[in-house]
C-alpha positions in Angstrom: -109.4 57.4 -120.1 -108.3 55.2 -117.2 -106.0 56.7 -114.6 -103.2 54.3 -115.5 -103.4 55.4 -119.2 -103.5 59.1 -118.2 -100.4 58.7 -115.9 -98.4 56.7 -118.5 -99.2 59.3 -121.2 -98.2 62.2 -118.8 -95.0 60.6 -117.8 -94.1 59.8 -121.4 -94.2 63.6 -122.1 -91.9 66.5 -121.3 -90.3 67.1 -117.9 -90.9 69.1 -115.8 -94.6 68.2 -116.2 -96.7 70.9 -117.8 -98.8 72.9 -115.2 -102.5 73.3 -116.0 -103.6 76.9 -115.9 -106.8 78.5 -114.5 -109.6 78.0 -117.0 -109.0 74.2 -117.4 -112.1 72.3 -116.1 -109.9 69.8 -114.1 -109.1 72.7 -111.7 -112.8 73.3 -111.0 -114.0 69.8 -110.2 -113.7 67.8 -107.0 -111.0 65.2 -107.6 -111.8 61.5 -107.0 -110.3 59.8 -104.0 -107.1 57.9 -104.9 -107.4 54.1 -104.3 -103.8 53.1 -104.9 -104.8 51.4 -108.1 -101.6 52.4 -110.0 -98.8 49.8 -110.1 -96.3 50.7 -107.3 -93.5 51.6 -109.7 -95.7 53.9 -111.8 -97.0 55.6 -108.7 -93.5 56.1 -107.4 -92.5 57.6 -110.8 -95.4 59.9 -110.7 -94.5 61.2 -107.2 -90.9 61.8 -108.4 -92.1 63.7 -111.4 -94.5 65.8 -109.3 -91.7 66.7 -106.9 -89.4 67.6 -109.8 -92.1 69.8 -111.4 -93.0 71.5 -108.1 -89.3 72.4 -107.4 -88.7 73.5 -111.0 -91.6 75.8 -111.1 -90.6 76.8 -108.4 -93.3 76.1 -105.8 -93.9 74.7 -102.4 -96.8 72.4 -103.3 -98.4 70.7 -106.3 -101.8 69.0 -106.5 -102.5 66.4 -109.1 -105.2 68.5 -110.9 -102.5 71.0 -111.7 -100.9 68.4 -113.9 -104.3 67.3 -115.3 -105.1 64.4 -113.1 -108.4 64.5 -111.2 -107.4 62.4 -108.2 -106.7 63.4 -104.6 -103.0 63.5 -104.5 -100.6 66.4 -103.6 -96.9 66.9 -102.8 -95.5 69.6 -100.6 -92.0 70.8 -99.7 -90.9 74.2 -98.5 -87.2 75.0 -98.2 -88.1 78.4 -96.7 -84.8 80.3 -96.9 -86.3 83.6 -95.8 -84.6 86.3 -93.7 -85.0 85.4 -90.0 -87.3 88.3 -89.3 -89.6 87.6 -92.2 -89.7 83.9 -91.4 -90.6 84.6 -87.8 -93.4 87.0 -88.7 -94.9 84.5 -91.2 -94.2 81.5 -88.9 -92.5 79.9 -91.8 -90.0 77.1 -91.2 -88.7 74.4 -93.7 -91.2 71.7 -94.5 -89.7 68.3 -95.5 -91.0 66.6 -98.7 -94.4 64.9 -98.1 -97.0 63.1 -100.1 -100.6 63.6 -99.2 -103.2 61.2 -100.5 -106.9 62.0 -100.0 -106.1 64.8 -97.6 -108.6 66.9 -95.6 -108.1 69.7 -93.1 -110.1 71.5 -90.4 -109.2 74.6 -88.5 -108.0 73.9 -85.0 -109.3 77.1 -83.5 -110.4 80.6 -84.5 -106.8 81.8 -85.2 -106.2 83.2 -88.7 -103.4 84.8 -90.7 -103.5 86.9 -93.8 -100.6 86.9 -96.2 -99.9 87.2 -99.9 -99.8 83.9 -101.8 -99.6 82.7 -105.4 -100.4 79.6 -107.4 -98.6 77.8 -110.2 -101.9 77.5 -112.0 -102.4 81.3 -111.8 -99.0 82.5 -113.0 -98.1 86.2 -112.8 -100.3 87.2 -109.8 -100.4 87.3 -106.0 -103.2 88.0 -103.6 -103.8 88.1 -99.9 -105.7 85.1 -98.5 -106.8 84.8 -94.9 -106.4 81.2 -93.7 -106.4 79.2 -90.5 -103.2 79.6 -88.6 -103.4 76.0 -87.5 -105.2 73.0 -89.1 -105.8 69.4 -88.4 -104.5 67.4 -91.3 -105.9 64.0 -92.1 -104.5 62.0 -95.0 -102.5 59.0 -96.1 -98.9 59.1 -97.2 -97.5 57.3 -100.2 -97.2 54.0 -98.3 -100.9 54.2 -97.1 -99.8 55.2 -93.6 -102.4 57.4 -91.9 -101.6 61.0 -91.1 -103.5 62.8 -88.4 -101.7 65.8 -87.0 -101.9 69.5 -86.3 -100.0 71.7 -88.8 -99.3 75.3 -87.9 -98.0 78.5 -89.5 -97.0 78.7 -93.2 -97.2 74.9 -93.4 -100.9 75.1 -92.6 -101.3 77.6 -95.4 -99.6 75.2 -97.9 -101.7 72.2 -96.7 -104.9 74.3 -97.1 -103.9 75.6 -100.5 -103.1 72.2 -102.0 -106.0 70.5 -100.4 -108.4 73.2 -101.7 -107.1 72.3 -105.2 -108.5 68.8 -104.7 -111.9 70.3 -104.0 -111.9 72.4 -107.2 -111.0 75.6 -105.2 -108.4 78.1 -106.4 -106.8 80.5 -103.9 -108.4 83.4 -105.7 -111.8 82.1 -104.6 -110.8 83.0 -101.0 -108.6 86.0 -101.6 -109.2 89.7 -100.9 -109.7 90.6 -104.6 -108.6 94.2 -104.1 -105.2 92.9 -103.0 -104.6 91.3 -106.3 -101.2 92.3 -107.7 -99.1 91.4 -110.7 -96.0 89.6 -109.5 -93.7 92.5 -110.4 -96.0 95.0 -108.6 -96.0 92.6 -105.6 -92.3 92.3 -105.6 -91.8 96.1 -106.0 -94.4 97.3 -103.5 -95.8 94.7 -101.2 -93.3 91.9 -100.6 -92.7 93.0 -97.0 -93.2 90.7 -94.0 -96.9 91.5 -93.8 -99.5 92.8 -96.2 -100.4 95.8 -94.0 -99.1 98.5 -96.4 -101.0 96.9 -99.2 -104.1 96.7 -97.1 -104.0 100.5 -96.5 -103.0 101.5 -100.0 -105.3 99.1 -101.9 -108.3 99.2 -99.5 -109.0 95.7 -98.5 
């Protein structure tokens, strides 16, 4: 099916858009580069729908394979809203809404940070993932303007997580598997500023 037909069918369906769960092949194949072939109004409507669906989930990012589209497109937005101490430890500040087309990232240096994260396509679980603490993001935005910048802290984690989706990678592929926790267990036991207590108790 052509991309335009896929998008039209998707947008004619329920809102928020249904999120594809782990086990669907679209999440395990590298997405095709997006060539801006969609009519501008349809592309704009897709972006609006992706943002609505991301916020409704709720999440801080959504990649197009998560709604069944195998093209390199993602949206991110993080309202943060954490206690100041937690936000400082996690280096998490609000990230304004952004559209990333054909994104890629590379670590800036050897710095890494390990924290629990989850995924809308793997509902009900959280696991610790070690990711670069700063990445160089290259992409296009929705108007084809080039993006080439260094992203740090939690925003770098979001960029890496969503860009990985476009390469067929789920966060569990990179996680410390012994850290895996059901969301309720995570909230009850391990939702502190860092995963250090979980590291000791779970042995990862």
